[in-house]
N, C-alpha and C positions, 0 to 999 in steps of 0.2 A: 391567560399567560402574560406575564410582564414583558412588554415590548422592549424594555431596556436590558433584559437578560441576554439578548443577542450580543450585546457588547462584551460579554464574557467569553465569546467564542475564541478559542486559542489561535485558529488560523487568522482571524481578523486582528488579534493582538500582535501576532508576528508581522503581519503586513504593515501595521501602524509603526512598528519599530523600523521596518525597512524605509518607510517614509521619512522618519527622523534621521536615519543614516544618510539618505540621499539629500536631505535638506542641509545637513552639515557639509557634505561635499559641494553642494551648490554654493554655500556661503564661502567656502574656500576658493572656489573658482572665481567668484565675484571679486575677491580681494586680489586677483592676479595683477591688476594694474598698479597696486600700491607698492611702494618701495619696501624692501626687506631691511629691517633695522635690527642691529645686534649690539649688545653691550658685553664687554669682556674686561675682567680685572685679573691681573696675573703678576706674579713675582717669581724671580728666578735667581739662582746663585750658581756661579761657575768659577772654577779654578783653572785658568789656562796654563799651559806648559811654560816654564821659564824661558825655553828656547823658541817659543812661538812669537809672532808679531804682536798678538794680543797681550801675551804675558809680559813682553818687554815694554810695551806701551803703557800698560797698567802700572807696572813697577815704577816707570819713569815719571808719570804724571800724577798717579794716585798714591804712590808709596806702598801699594799692596797689590798682590795678585789674586785677591779674593773679591770677585766682582758680583755685586748685587744689581738687580734691575727691577724696577717697579713700574708697571704700566696699567693705566685705565683708559680704555678706548671705546668710542662709539662709532659703529660702522653703518653705512647706508649703501645699499646696492639697488639699482633699478634698471630693468631691461625695457627698452622701448619696443612697444608692440607694433612694429612696422608692418609685419606680414599677417597680422590678425591671429597670432597664436593664442593670445589670451581670450580674444573675442570668440574663437571657435571652442576653446575650452569651456567658456561660459555657456555657449549654445548646447554643447554636448551634456554638460551637467544639468542644465535646465530641462532638457528633454528627458534625461534619466529621472530627474526628480518628478516631473509630471507623469512619467510612466508608473512610478510607484503610487501616485495618486489614483491613476486608472486601475492599478492592481487592487487598491483598497475598494474602489467602486465595484470592481469585478467580484471580489470576495463578498462584499455586502449584498450584491445582487444575487449571487449564488446562495448566500446564507438565507436571505429572505425567501427565495424560491424553495430552498430545502425545508425551511421551517413550515412554510405554507403547505407544501406537499405532504409532509409528515402529519400536520394537523388535519388536513382533509382526509388522509388515510385513516387517522384515528376516528373521525366522524363516520367514515364508511364502515369500519369495523364495529363501531357502536351500533350502527343501523343494522348491520348483518346479525349482530348478536341479538338485537331485539326480534328480528325476523326468526332466528333460530329458536329462541325461547317461545315465541308465539306458536310456531309450528310444532314444537315439542309438546306444548299443552294440547294442541289439536290432535297429535298422534296419541297422547294419553287418553283423550276422550274416545277416539276411535278404538283404541285397544280395550277400554272398559266395555264398550258396546260389543265387540267381538267376543270377549270373555263371557259376557252375559248370554250371547247367542250360543256359545259353545256349551255353557251350563244348561241351556234349554234344549240342547241337541239340535240346534238350528244350523250349526256349521261344524266343520271338522277341526281337529287339533292343528292341521296345517295352516288354517286361517289365523289361528292364535300365534303360531310360531312366526309366520311371515310378518304379521303386524308387529310383533315384539321386535323382530329384526329391524324393521323400518324405524320403529321408535328408538332403538339403540343408535341407529345412524344419525337421527336428529339429535339425540342426547350427546353423542360424541362431538358434534359440531360446536357445542357450547364451550367446553373447556379449550378446544382448539382455538376458537376466536378470542377467548379470554387470555390465552397465552400470547397470541399475536398482538393484542391490545397492550399488554404489559411490555412486550419487547419494543413496540413502537413508542411507548411513553419513555422507555429508557433511552432509545436512540434520540428522541427529541431533546431529552434532558441533557445528554452529552453534547448535542449540537449547539445548544444555547449556553453551554459552559457551567452546568450545575450537576449535582449528584443525581443519579437516577431516582425519579419520584413520579407520583401521579400528576398528570397534566389536566388542569381544569378546562372544561369545554363551555362555550358560551352559545352554542347553537346545535342544530341537527342537520344532517345531510339533506334530508328531503325538504327543509325549509330555506335552504340557501338559494339566493337568486343569482342566476348567471347574468353577466353584463349584457344589457339589451343590444348594444351596437358595438361591434369591434370592426374598425375600419379595414376594409379589404382594398388593396392597392395603396398601401401606406407609402408616403413619400420617402424617396431614397435617402434624404438627409437625416431621417430618423435613425438610420443604421449607424450614423456617426456617434450616437449616444452609447453604443456598445463599447465597453472598456477595452475589449480585445482589438477592435478596429482602431480605436483612438490610440492604443498603445503601439500598434503596428505603424501608424502614421508618425508617432513620436520617435519610434526607432528609426524610421526613414530620415527624420530630421537629424537625429544623433549621428547616423551614418554619414550624412552630408557634412556635418561639422567635423567628423573625424578625417574626412578627406582634406578639408582646409587645414586642419591641424597638422596632418602628416606632411602636407606640402610646405607649410610654414617652417617646419624643422629642416627642410632642405636648403633654406636660405640663410645668409649670415645673420647673426644676432648682435645687436649693439647694446653693450652694458656699460653703465656709468656707475662708478663706486667712489665713495669718499670715506675717510677715516680720520678721526681726530681725538685728542685726549691729553693725558698727562703721562710723562715719562721721566724717570729720574734714576740715577745710580745710587742715590741714598734716600732712604725713607724720609729723612728730616727735610730734604729739599723737594719732596713730591709736590707740595702745594705752593711752592715759590713761583708765583705768576708774574710775568708771562714766560719766564725762562723755562719752565717745565712743560709748556704746551707744545704739541706737535700736530701736524695735519698733512693728509695725503689725499689728492684727488686724481682719479684715473678714469680713462674711458677706453673701451676696447671693442673691436669687431672680431667675432669668431665665426669662421667659415668651416663647416664640417668637410673634411677631405676623405679620410679613410672610412668614414661611415656612410659614404654615398650609396653603396650598394644596399646596405641595410635600410637606409632611409627610403630609397627607391622601392624596395620590396614592401616596406610599411605602407607607402603611398598606394602601390598597386593593390595590396590586400584591402586597404580601405575602400578603393573603388569597387572591388569585387563584393565586399560586404554590403555596400550600398545597393548593388544590383540584387543581392539576396533580399535586402530589406524591401525593395520594390516588389519582388515576387511574393514575399510574405504578406505585404499589405494587400495585394490583389487577392491572394488566397483567403485572407481574413474577411474581405468584403464578400467574396463568393460564398463562403461558409455562412456568413450572416444572412445573405439572401436565402440560402437553402433552408436554414433553420426557421426563419420567419415564415417562408412559404409552407413548410411542413406543419408548423404550429397553426397557421390559419386553416389549412385543410383539416387538421385534426379537430379544431373547434367546430367547423362546419359539419363534418361528417358524423362526429359524435353526437351533435345536437339531433341529427336525423335518426341516429340509432336510438337515442333516448326516447324519442317519440314512439318509435316502433316497439321498443322494449316495454314502455309504459302501457301501451295498448294491449300487448300480450299478457302482461301481469294482470290487468283489469279483467280480461277474459278468463284467465286461469283462476283468479279469485272467485269469480262467479261460478265457474265449473266446480271448484272445490266445495263451495257452499251448496250447490245443487246436488252434488254427489253425496254430501253428508245427509241432506234431507231425504234423498231417495233411499240411502242405506238404512236410515232409521225406520223408514216405512216399508222396508223389505223389497224395494224396487230396484236396488243395485247391490252388487256383491262387494266384498271387501277389497278385491283387487282394483276395481274401478275407483274406490275411495283412495286407496294408497297411491295409485297412479296420479290422480288429480292433486293430491297433497304434495307428492314428490315434485311434480311439474311446477306447482305454485312456488314451492320453496326454491327450486332452481331458478325460476324466473325472477323472483324478488331479489335473490342474491346477485344475479347478473345485472339487474337494474341498478342496484346500489354500486356495483363496480363501474358501470357506465357513467353514472353521475360523478363518481370520484374521478374517472378518466377525463370527463369534461372539464372539471375544475383544474386538473393537472395540465390539460392542454392550454388553458388560459394562463396558468403559471409559466408554462414553457414559452408562450408568446411574450409574456412580461419579461422573462429572462433573455429571450432572443433579441428583444428590442433594447436591451441594456437598462431595463428598469421601468417599462411601461410604454403606453402608446398615446398618452395625453400630452 
């Protein structure tokens, strides 16, 4: 399987776009300390009333009451960040940007875990299909012997019917597993962002090696690798920044603005310098009065949201501890189950072989052979499922630690 195909996963692509959006917002927040600059070019024409002051003045000094006005102005406005408003905006935007990065890591970790789980499930189904086909061939051999015995009047038709029924049970398992394999291949294809198709395999379930040592009592700081824990921590930082931002809005703001450019009543005089130049510089302090209740509410809400973020962070850490502990227990206990299941299968295979030899020599009946073969089939299928569960438990540990334990 091409490891780069995972980059086509739609959930991952959506998350990457979220990162780009958050990055743009962060860039905007970083520019908060820079002055706002604007350029405007305008022209106007007005005809004042002959009985108005403007009309009388224009007629007296310009000889016309048709007034033109041409203006080109450059304006600059800057707000002093006295109370840390811009600083907290940057802190909040940075935390939100880093949260999207953690979201990407989370999606990637889940994607890797999902692909690995699906792939190991494919290997289990392949292994079970091989077992089913081998057992089907064994049932066919047993059925041939029973039919020969029936033809020689050494057994009844009931033996033939029961053996045929067991052979059909084994035969039915083959297309059932083939269907499951195709469905798993289709699911994996969609997961990696390609059209449903066959997935190539590079190994077999019984040949895969489990990690020799997986640390028990992993250090607590490894939980900080988890994207959800890190994201909750970043949300706490963002909530703290929102408190500072809400508090800053309650204080007066100092704004300094300047405007300058060209202004003329006639277009022909627009570029007559310096007579057409004008300039204005102003500074102002604005204190919110009527919005105090709304701003106080916003501030109180920000403090409550920070308390929520603290609880969410604590909950994410507790959940992480639980998931890691569960995964470690699963790895340990499934390993012990695998040893027991392997020993059972070994004994059942020996019993099946002995039952077949005894049956051929007339020292065992067909029911003993069918029972031995059925038990062996069940045991081998269960062993394959336990091996798959072991690998899945290791994947769960990888995911619960946020991408591994090394």
